[in-house]
N, CA, C and O atoms as a Tinker XYZ file with bonds, in Angstrom:
   228  protein
     1  N      0.278000   64.689000  191.463000    73     2
     2  CA    -0.163000   63.891000  190.355000    64     1     3
     3  C      0.715000   64.221000  189.142000    63     2     4     5
     4  O      0.976000   65.390000  188.855000    81     3
     5  N      1.152000   63.210000  188.457000    73     3     6
     6  CA     1.918000   63.374000  187.226000    64     5     7
     7  C      1.221000   62.624000  186.101000    63     6     8     9
     8  O      0.621000   61.570000  186.313000    81     7
     9  N      1.309000   63.178000  184.922000    73     7    10
    10  CA     0.717000   62.563000  183.737000    64     9    11
    11  C      1.853000   62.190000  182.806000    63    10    12    13
    12  O      2.707000   63.023000  182.503000    81    11
    13  N      1.872000   60.949000  182.349000    73    11    14
    14  CA     2.942000   60.471000  181.478000    64    13    15
    15  C      2.498000   60.513000  180.022000    63    14    16    17
    16  O      1.461000   59.965000  179.650000    81    15
    17  N      3.315000   61.181000  179.207000    73    15    18
    18  CA     3.093000   61.258000  177.761000    64    17    19
    19  C      4.432000   61.000000  177.092000    63    18    20    21
    20  O      5.408000   61.695000  177.371000    81    19
    21  N      4.487000   60.015000  176.219000    73    19    22
    22  CA     5.730000   59.652000  175.526000    64    21    23
    23  C      6.888000   59.459000  176.511000    63    22    24    25
    24  O      7.994000   59.951000  176.285000    81    23
    25  N      6.626000   58.753000  177.581000    73    23    26
    26  CA     7.617000   58.443000  178.617000    64    25    27
    27  C      8.159000   59.672000  179.336000    63    26    28    29
    28  O      9.217000   59.596000  179.960000    81    27
    29  N      7.463000   60.800000  179.264000    73    27    30
    30  CA     7.824000   62.003000  180.014000    64    29    31
    31  C      6.695000   62.304000  180.978000    63    30    32    33
    32  O      5.520000   62.151000  180.644000    81    31
    33  N      7.060000   62.735000  182.186000    73    31    34
    34  CA     6.055000   63.041000  183.195000    64    33    35
    35  C      5.857000   64.549000  183.302000    63    34    36    37
    36  O      6.814000   65.323000  183.313000    81    35
    37  N      4.589000   64.943000  183.379000    73    35    38
    38  CA     4.230000   66.353000  183.464000    64    37    39
    39  C      3.233000   66.559000  184.591000    63    38    40    41
    40  O      2.390000   65.702000  184.854000    81    39
    41  N      3.335000   67.712000  185.257000    73    39    42
    42  CA     2.315000   68.114000  186.208000    64    41    43
    43  C      1.138000   68.663000  185.407000    63    42    44    45
    44  O      1.332000   69.191000  184.312000    81    43
    45  N     -0.084000   68.545000  185.941000    73    43    46
    46  CA    -1.253000   69.048000  185.210000    64    45    47
    47  C     -1.135000   70.520000  184.820000    63    46    48    49
    48  O     -1.553000   70.900000  183.726000    81    47
    49  N     -0.567000   71.363000  185.707000    73    47    50
    50  CA    -0.457000   72.783000  185.374000    64    49    51
    51  C      0.513000   73.034000  184.219000    63    50    52    53
    52  O      0.364000   74.012000  183.486000    81    51
    53  N      1.500000   72.160000  184.054000    73    51    54
    54  CA     2.421000   72.278000  182.920000    64    53    55
    55  C      1.677000   71.984000  181.617000    63    54    56    57
    56  O      1.857000   72.685000  180.621000    81    55
    57  N      0.845000   70.949000  181.630000    73    55    58
    58  CA     0.042000   70.637000  180.444000    64    57    59
    59  C     -0.943000   71.763000  180.143000    63    58    60    61
    60  O     -1.164000   72.102000  178.980000    81    59
    61  N     -1.532000   72.341000  181.181000    73    59    62
    62  CA    -2.421000   73.487000  180.978000    64    61    63
    63  C     -1.668000   74.637000  180.334000    63    62    64    65
    64  O     -2.194000   75.328000  179.462000    81    63
    65  N     -0.435000   74.835000  180.769000    73    63    66
    66  CA     0.403000   75.881000  180.180000    64    65    67
    67  C      0.648000   75.647000  178.702000    63    66    68    69
    68  O      0.599000   76.584000  177.905000    81    67
    69  N      0.911000   74.397000  178.329000    73    67    70
    70  CA     1.111000   74.063000  176.911000    64    69    71
    71  C     -0.146000   74.388000  176.098000    63    70    72    73
    72  O     -0.071000   74.945000  175.003000    81    71
    73  N     -1.295000   74.027000  176.661000    73    71    74
    74  CA    -2.564000   74.254000  175.963000    64    73    75
    75  C     -2.836000   75.748000  175.817000    63    74    76    77
    76  O     -3.214000   76.210000  174.741000    81    75
    77  N     -2.643000   76.508000  176.903000    73    75    78
    78  CA    -2.880000   77.947000  176.844000    64    77    79
    79  C     -1.925000   78.635000  175.874000    63    78    80    81
    80  O     -2.315000   79.566000  175.169000    81    79
    81  N     -0.687000   78.181000  175.838000    73    79    82
    82  CA     0.293000   78.748000  174.903000    64    81    83
    83  C     -0.155000   78.514000  173.461000    63    82    84    85
    84  O     -0.069000   79.414000  172.625000    81    83
    85  N     -0.632000   77.308000  173.174000    73    83    86
    86  CA    -1.096000   76.978000  171.824000    64    85    87
    87  C     -2.321000   77.809000  171.451000    63    86    88    89
    88  O     -2.423000   78.294000  170.324000    81    87
    89  N     -3.246000   77.976000  172.388000    73    87    90
    90  CA    -4.435000   78.793000  172.130000    64    89    91
    91  C     -4.032000   80.236000  171.841000    63    90    92    93
    92  O     -4.579000   80.867000  170.937000    81    91
    93  N     -3.074000   80.757000  172.610000    73    91    94
    94  CA    -2.583000   82.127000  172.403000    64    93    95
    95  C     -1.958000   82.268000  171.019000    63    94    96    97
    96  O     -2.243000   83.225000  170.299000    81    95
    97  N     -1.110000   81.318000  170.651000    73    95    98
    98  CA    -0.465000   81.360000  169.331000    64    97    99
    99  C     -1.503000   81.316000  168.210000    63    98   100   101
   100  O     -1.396000   82.056000  167.233000    81    99
   101  N     -2.500000   80.453000  168.352000    73    99   102
   102  CA    -3.550000   80.350000  167.335000    64   101   103
   103  C     -4.358000   81.645000  167.239000    63   102   104   105
   104  O     -4.691000   82.091000  166.141000    81   103
   105  N     -4.673000   82.247000  168.389000    73   103   106
   106  CA    -5.429000   83.504000  168.398000    64   105   107
   107  C     -4.627000   84.616000  167.732000    63   106   108   109
   108  O     -5.176000   85.397000  166.956000    81   107
   109  N     -3.333000   84.692000  168.029000    73   107   110
   110  CA    -2.485000   85.715000  167.418000    64   109   111
   111  C     -2.402000   85.532000  165.905000    63   110   112   113
   112  O     -2.433000   86.504000  165.151000    81   111
   113  N     -2.298000   84.306000  165.479000    73   111   114
   114  CA    -2.242000   84.020000  164.042000    64   113   115
   115  C     -3.554000   84.427000  163.368000    63   114   116   117
   116  O     -3.546000   85.031000  162.295000    81   115
   117  N     -4.667000   84.097000  163.996000    73   115   118
   118  CA    -5.977000   84.426000  163.447000    64   117   119
   119  C     -6.212000   85.932000  163.423000    63   118   120   121
   120  O     -6.700000   86.474000  162.430000    81   119
   121  N     -5.862000   86.612000  164.526000    73   119   122
   122  CA    -6.108000   88.051000  164.643000    64   121   123
   123  C     -5.080000   88.897000  163.897000    63   122   124   125
   124  O     -5.354000   90.037000  163.520000    81   123
   125  N     -3.900000   88.329000  163.691000    73   123   126
   126  CA    -2.837000   89.080000  163.040000    64   125   127
   127  C     -2.195000   90.112000  163.941000    63   126   128   129
   128  O     -1.583000   91.064000  163.457000    81   127
   129  N     -2.324000   89.938000  165.243000    73   127   130
   130  CA    -1.699000   90.846000  166.210000    64   129   131
   131  C     -1.422000   90.103000  167.506000    63   130   132   133
   132  O     -1.969000   89.027000  167.752000    81   131
   133  N     -0.557000   90.698000  168.338000    73   131   134
   134  CA    -0.193000   90.068000  169.605000    64   133   135
   135  C     -1.359000   90.085000  170.583000    63   134   136   137
   136  O     -2.110000   91.059000  170.652000    81   135
   137  N     -1.502000   89.024000  171.320000    73   135   138
   138  CA    -2.476000   88.948000  172.407000    64   137   139
   139  C     -1.713000   89.198000  173.700000    63   138   140   141
   140  O     -0.782000   88.464000  174.032000    81   139
   141  N     -2.111000   90.242000  174.431000    73   139   142
   142  CA    -1.404000   90.597000  175.668000    64   141   143
   143  C     -2.264000   90.420000  176.912000    63   142   144   145
   144  O     -1.753000   90.442000  178.032000    81   143
   145  N     -3.575000   90.243000  176.717000    73   143   146
   146  CA    -4.468000   90.050000  177.852000    64   145   147
   147  C     -5.492000   88.975000  177.510000    63   146   148   149
   148  O     -5.874000   88.802000  176.353000    81   147
   149  N     -5.923000   88.265000  178.533000    73   147   150
   150  CA    -6.951000   87.243000  178.339000    64   149   151
   151  C     -7.668000   87.001000  179.658000    63   150   152   153
   152  O     -7.133000   87.274000  180.732000    81   151
   153  N     -8.860000   86.497000  179.561000    73   151   154
   154  CA    -9.621000   86.090000  180.737000    64   153   155
   155  C     -9.714000   84.573000  180.697000    63   154   156   157
   156  O    -10.245000   83.995000  179.749000    81   155
   157  N     -9.195000   83.940000  181.729000    73   155   158
   158  CA    -9.242000   82.483000  181.851000    64   157   159
   159  C    -10.168000   82.161000  183.021000    63   158   160   161
   160  O     -9.949000   82.633000  184.136000    81   159
   161  N    -11.178000   81.375000  182.773000    73   159   162
   162  CA   -12.112000   81.014000  183.838000    64   161   163
   163  C    -11.880000   79.570000  184.271000    63   162   164   165
   164  O    -11.347000   78.753000  183.520000    81   163
   165  N    -12.289000   79.285000  185.483000    73   163   166
   166  CA   -12.213000   77.922000  186.012000    64   165   167
   167  C    -13.585000   77.556000  186.569000    63   166   168   169
   168  O    -14.360000   78.438000  186.939000    81   167
   169  N    -13.884000   76.271000  186.631000    73   167   170
   170  CA   -15.169000   75.855000  187.193000    64   169   171
   171  C    -15.312000   76.279000  188.656000    63   170   172   173
   172  O    -14.319000   76.384000  189.376000    81   171
   173  N    -16.526000   76.516000  189.080000    73   171   174
   174  CA   -16.802000   76.948000  190.451000    64   173   175
   175  C    -16.342000   75.920000  191.482000    63   174   176   177
   176  O    -16.037000   76.281000  192.618000    81   175
   177  N    -16.289000   74.655000  191.101000    73   175   178
   178  CA   -15.913000   73.620000  192.065000    64   177   179
   179  C    -14.403000   73.502000  192.260000    63   178   180   181
   180  O    -13.964000   72.718000  193.101000    81   179
   181  N    -13.585000   74.262000  191.503000    73   179   182
   182  CA   -12.134000   74.236000  191.712000    64   181   183
   183  C    -11.813000   74.800000  193.093000    63   182   184   185
   184  O    -12.399000   75.797000  193.516000    81   183
   185  N    -10.883000   74.156000  193.789000    73   183   186
   186  CA   -10.437000   74.694000  195.069000    64   185   187
   187  C     -9.321000   75.712000  194.825000    63   186   188   189
   188  O     -8.914000   75.925000  193.683000    81   187
   189  N     -8.826000   76.341000  195.898000    73   187   190
   190  CA    -7.802000   77.380000  195.750000    64   189   191
   191  C     -6.537000   76.854000  195.087000    63   190   192   193
   192  O     -5.934000   77.552000  194.272000    81   191
   193  N     -6.131000   75.652000  195.419000    73   191   194
   194  CA    -4.920000   75.080000  194.819000    64   193   195
   195  C     -5.093000   74.918000  193.309000    63   194   196   197
   196  O     -4.176000   75.203000  192.539000    81   195
   197  N     -6.263000   74.462000  192.896000    73   195   198
   198  CA    -6.527000   74.287000  191.464000    64   197   199
   199  C     -6.601000   75.635000  190.746000    63   198   200   201
   200  O     -6.134000   75.771000  189.615000    81   199
   201  N     -7.187000   76.620000  191.409000    73   199   202
   202  CA    -7.240000   77.966000  190.815000    64   201   203
   203  C     -5.838000   78.538000  190.662000    63   202   204   205
   204  O     -5.502000   79.106000  189.624000    81   203
   205  N     -5.023000   78.385000  191.698000    73   203   206
   206  CA    -3.652000   78.899000  191.645000    64   205   207
   207  C     -2.816000   78.167000  190.602000    63   206   208   209
   208  O     -1.976000   78.777000  189.941000    81   207
   209  N     -3.036000   76.879000  190.451000    73   207   210
   210  CA    -2.312000   76.120000  189.429000    64   209   211
   211  C     -2.690000   76.611000  188.035000    63   210   212   213
   212  O     -1.844000   76.664000  187.142000    81   211
   213  N     -3.960000   76.967000  187.850000    73   211   214
   214  CA    -4.397000   77.506000  186.560000    64   213   215
   215  C     -3.747000   78.858000  186.309000    63   214   216   217
   216  O     -3.331000   79.146000  185.187000    81   215
   217  N     -3.656000   79.688000  187.336000    73   215   218
   218  CA    -2.977000   80.983000  187.194000    64   217   219
   219  C     -1.509000   80.784000  186.841000    63   218   220   221
   220  O     -0.969000   81.497000  185.996000    81   219
   221  N     -0.870000   79.825000  187.481000    73   219   222
   222  CA     0.552000   79.560000  187.233000    64   221   223
   223  C      0.782000   79.065000  185.811000    63   222   224   225
   224  O      1.824000   79.335000  185.213000    81   223
   225  N     -0.193000   78.340000  185.274000    73   223   226
   226  CA    -0.058000   77.815000  183.906000    64   225   227
   227  C     -0.036000   78.956000  182.924000    63   226   228
   228  O      0.071000   78.731000  181.719000    81   227
């Protein structure tokens, strides 16, 4: 599956990566220090491929 934004195609895990990167940057700015660890959860109904894609993001 590919998602098109501004005539560019992205895989869902790539978009998840963009979102997680932005959340990390915002948290670091708010906290005033580097974030080196985080817990990312996924819904129970995610299959292994979806879980692995989230890890890859």
